[in-house]
N, C-alpha and C positions, 0 to 999 in steps of 0.2 A: 504494500500500500504506500502510495506516495506521501511525502511529508505534508503536502498541502491538504490532502484528504484527511490525514491524521489530525492535523490542527483543526480543521473544520469539524470533524466528529467530536473532538475534545471540547470545542466551544459549545456545540449542541448539547453534549452530555452534561456539562456544568452550567448551562443556562446563559452562556456568553453570546450565543447566536440562536436564532430560531429558524425553523423550517416552515416555509409557506405551505398553504393548503394544497396547492397544485403539486409541489415537490413531494409532500408527504403522500399524496395519492399515487404519484409515480413510484415511490419507494415501496408502498404497500402492494401495488400491482406487480412490481418486479419480484417481491418476496412471496406473492400469492397469499397475502393475508389481508383481512379487512383493515381499514384505517383505524378502527377502534382498538386494534391490537396494540397500538402505541399508547393508549390511554388506559390507565389502571390506577387503583388506589395506591399502588407501589410503583409509580411511573419511573422514578429514577433507577430503581433496581432493574426493571425490565429493559430500559434503554441501554444501560451499561452492559447487561448480559447480551443483548442483541448486538451491540457494537463490538464487543469482545469476540463474539463468534465470527464476525465478518472481518476480523483483523488479519486473516491469512488468505493467500491466493487459493490454497487447497480448500478451505471452507467455502469460498465462493464457487469453486468448481463443483463441489458436492451439492451446494444449494441449487445451482443452475441445472445440474443433471436431475436432481430430485424433482424440481419444478416442471420438468418436461414429461414426467410420468403422469399419465392421465388416469390410470386405473387406481382407485382409492384402496383397493385390497392390496395391491402391490406396494403402495405407499405405506400402508400400515405394517406390512411384513418387513419392509426395509427399516422402519422406525424400531420395530421390535428387535430386529437383528442388531441394529446399532446400539440400542440400549443394553442388550445382552453382552455385546462385546465390551462396551464401556464399563459394565458392572464387573467384568473379569479382569480389568486393568488394575 
């Protein structure tokens, strides 16, 4: 991730910058989540967790590949597999 992107994400995370509604919609669409995903009673924690996941090129590759899978049963199977692998780490 470039330094410029890191600085921007850090500013958003700590309230130094804000994301406009149209940009937030683009991000939500890219991640295949509703815009409401970014709003929660524990907003800061969710934002930080989301941004930390996106901090590596491999994570982005994984997310892009997963988002191309249209079959929800296959998506659930992959999530279950990844959780099982993570639990064994």
